[in-house]
C-alpha positions in Angstrom: 37.6 24.8 3.1 34.6 27.2 3.0 31.4 27.0 4.4 29.7 26.8 1.5 31.7 23.9 1.0 30.9 22.3 4.3 27.1 22.8 3.8 27.4 20.8 0.4 29.2 18.1 2.0 27.0 18.4 5.2 23.7 17.6 2.8 25.8 14.9 0.4 26.5 13.3 3.9 22.7 13.3 5.2 21.7 11.9 2.0 24.3 9.0 1.7 22.9 8.3 5.4 18.8 8.3 4.3 19.9 5.6 1.6 21.6 3.7 4.1 18.6 2.9 6.5 17.3 1.1 3.5 14.0 3.5 4.1 13.2 3.1 0.0 13.4 -0.7 0.3 11.6 -1.0 3.9 8.5 1.1 2.5 9.2 2.0 -1.2 5.2 3.0 -1.6 5.5 5.5 0.9 8.2 7.3 -0.6 7.0 7.4 -4.0 3.7 8.8 -2.5 6.2 11.9 -1.2 7.9 12.1 -4.6 4.8 12.0 -6.0 3.5 14.9 -3.5 7.1 17.1 -4.6 6.5 15.9 -8.5 3.0 16.8 -8.6 3.9 20.8 -9.3 5.9 20.0 -12.0 3.8 18.3 -14.2 1.7 21.3 -13.6 4.4 23.0 -14.5 5.1 21.5 -18.0 1.1 21.9 -18.5 1.9 25.4 -18.6 4.5 25.9 -20.4 3.4 23.2 -23.3 0.2 25.7 -23.3 1.9 29.1 -23.7 0.3 30.2 -20.8 3.8 32.4 -19.9 3.3 33.8 -22.9 0.0 35.3 -22.7 -1.3 38.7 -20.6 0.5 39.7 -17.3 -3.0 38.5 -15.0 -2.7 35.2 -16.8 1.1 34.8 -16.0 1.2 36.2 -12.2 -2.1 33.7 -11.7 0.5 30.9 -12.9 2.9 31.7 -10.9 0.7 32.2 -7.8 -1.1 29.0 -8.9 2.2 26.8 -9.3 3.2 28.4 -5.2 0.4 26.9 -3.6 0.7 23.8 -5.4 4.3 23.5 -4.5 3.2 24.6 -0.9 0.7 21.3 -0.8 3.2 19.5 -2.6 6.3 19.7 0.3 3.5 20.0 2.9 1.9 16.5 1.6 5.3 14.9 1.0 6.5 16.0 5.1 3.3 14.0 6.1 4.3 11.1 4.5 7.7 11.7 6.0 6.9 12.0 9.5 3.8 9.3 9.3 5.3 6.8 7.6 9.4 7.3 6.5 10.7 8.5 9.5 8.5 6.0 11.6 9.2 2.5 12.3 5.9 0.8 12.7 7.3 -3.0 13.0 7.4 -5.7 10.6 3.9 -6.7 11.4 1.4 -6.6 8.5 -1.4 -4.9 10.0 -0.1 -1.9 11.8 2.0 -1.1 8.8 -1.4 -0.9 6.4 -3.3 0.6 8.4 -1.0 3.5 9.5 -0.4 3.6 5.4 -4.0 4.0 4.6 -4.4 6.6 7.9 -1.5 8.7 6.1 -3.3 8.3 2.3 -6.5 9.6 3.4 -4.4 12.4 5.5 -2.1 13.4 2.9 -5.2 12.8 -0.1 -7.7 15.6 2.3 -4.7 17.7 2.7 -3.2 18.5 -0.5 -7.1 18.4 -1.9 -8.0 21.6 0.6 -4.8 23.8 0.2 -4.3 23.6 -3.2 -8.2 23.7 -4.1 -8.8 26.7 -1.5 -5.4 28.4 -2.7 -6.0 27.9 -7.0 -9.2 29.3 -6.6 -8.8 32.3 -4.3 -5.8 33.3 -7.5 -7.9 32.5 -9.8 -11.1 34.6 -8.7 -8.1 37.6 -7.6 -6.7 37.8 -11.0 -9.0 36.5 -13.3 -12.3 37.4 -12.2 -14.6 35.9 -14.9 -11.7 34.9 -17.5 -10.5 31.7 -15.7 -11.3 29.4 -18.3 -8.0 29.3 -20.1 -6.1 28.2 -17.0 -8.6 25.9 -16.0 -8.9 24.0 -19.0 -4.6 23.7 -18.6 -5.1 21.8 -15.3 -5.8 18.7 -15.0 -9.2 18.4 -13.7 -12.3 19.8 -14.6 -14.5 22.4 -13.1 -18.0 23.1 -14.1 -18.0 26.8 -12.5 -15.5 28.7 -10.3 -16.8 31.0 -7.2 -16.0 32.2 -3.7 -18.3 28.6 -2.7 -16.2 26.8 -4.9 -13.0 28.0 -3.0 -14.2 25.9 0.0 -15.2 22.9 -1.6 -11.2 21.6 -1.3 -11.2 22.5 2.6 -14.5 20.7 3.2 -13.9 17.6 0.7 -10.4 17.2 2.5 -12.0 17.5 6.3 -14.5 14.3 5.1 -11.9 12.1 3.5 -9.9 12.1 6.8 -12.9 11.2 8.5 -14.3 8.7 6.2 -10.9 7.6 6.8 -10.4 7.1 10.2 -14.0 5.3 10.6 -12.8 3.2 7.6 -9.9 2.4 10.5 -12.4 2.4 13.3 -14.4 -0.1 11.9 -11.2 -2.4 10.6 -9.9 -3.0 13.6 -12.3 -5.3 15.1 -13.0 -6.9 12.0 -9.3 -7.5 12.0 -9.1 -8.8 16.0 -11.9 -11.3 14.5 -10.2 -12.6 11.9 -7.0 -12.7 13.5 -8.8 -14.9 16.5 -10.6 -17.4 13.4 -7.1 -17.9 11.8 -5.6 -18.5 15.5 -8.1 -21.0 16.6 -8.0 -23.0 12.5 -4.6 -23.1 13.3 -5.5 -24.9 16.5 -7.7 -27.1 15.1 -5.3 -28.0 12.4 -2.3 -28.8 15.0 -4.4 -30.9 17.1 -6.0 -32.9 14.6 -2.2 -33.3 13.4 -0.8 -34.1 16.4 -3.4 -36.7 16.9 -3.0 -37.9 13.1 0.3 -38.9 13.6 -0.2 -40.1 17.4 -2.4 -42.5 15.8 -0.5 -43.9 12.8 2.8 -43.9 15.1 1.0 -46.0 17.3 0.1 -48.5 14.2 3.7 -48.3 12.8 5.5 -49.1 16.2 4.2 -52.6 15.5 3.3 -53.0 11.7 5.6 -53.4 8.7 5.9 -50.8 6.8 4.7 -52.3 3.7 1.5 -52.5 4.9 1.4 -49.2 7.6 -1.5 -47.2 7.2 0.3 -44.7 6.5 1.4 -46.0 3.4 -2.2 -47.1 2.8 -3.4 -43.8 2.9 -0.5 -42.3 0.7 -1.3 -44.4 -1.9 -5.4 -44.6 -2.1 -4.8 -40.8 -2.2 -2.7 -41.1 -4.7 -4.7 -43.6 -6.9 -7.8 -41.5 -6.0 -6.8 -38.3 -6.9 -5.7 -39.5 -10.5 -8.7 -41.4 -11.0 -10.7 -37.8 -9.9 -8.1 -36.3 -12.5 -8.9 -38.0 -15.9 -12.6 -37.9 -15.3 -13.3 -34.2 -14.1 -10.5 -32.3 -15.3 -8.1 -30.2 -13.2 -5.2 -32.0 -13.3 -2.7 -29.6 -12.1 -4.6 -28.9 -8.9 -6.3 -32.4 -8.2 -2.1 -33.5 -8.9 -0.3 -31.5 -6.8 -2.8 -31.8 -3.9 -2.2 -35.7 -4.3 1.9 -35.5 -4.4 1.7 -32.8 -1.3 -0.5 -35.7 0.6 1.7 -38.2 -0.3 4.8 -35.9 0.5 3.1 -35.4 4.0 2.8 -38.9 4.1 6.6 -40.2 3.1 7.5 -37.8 5.8 5.5 -39.3 8.7 7.1 -42.1 7.9 10.4 -40.7 7.4 10.1 -39.0 10.9 9.4 -42.5 12.5 12.1 -44.3 11.0 14.6 -41.1 12.3 13.7 -41.2 16.1 
């Protein structure tokens, strides 16, 4: 077997091994952004072909080719950011660490791709076309009122600002999430305590009280009757009926739990 065939089989094995990791299902949005980063230069190439720019003068053809190369480099660089930050990294199964890493990666990707694309494309337009850049700028999927050497630095400056703003947002979001987590834990402890007190109270009553007059049965029937009355008086039958059914079922579970012990 030739060396080229061995390399081809090795590439196929690596591709299949990547699919077997199920990363496409674990992190589909990150994979989608990485693919879109790679496909953006192809999209611009389609716009150039559709406009017939490659049938124009040589300077337009040269500028278009160099712009495509710059966008291709930016796309590959952006896809590598997603690969190293998200796709090839295990952040566990918790929601917030994954969400935080996703926001961080999105900001870094957008800022970096914007900096490379704008800076490189503007320099190419100035070098090859000077003042005749309107033809290519009109084809690109973004509008620019005017191009100068200062415009080239808008990309790096804008990209840097995007990355900084993303980090500031995450810095402010961390304490908010910690506060929400603490409040949610407190609510769960309060609800659990009330549930245990209620179960203990009704369990004490039901030890010496027949079920047909027990507090749990009376509570369940009272809730159902009350919610049905509210249903016909104020509407919202689905929500009220669902609440009544849930509370009635909870009363049934309390009774069943008591008698199964």
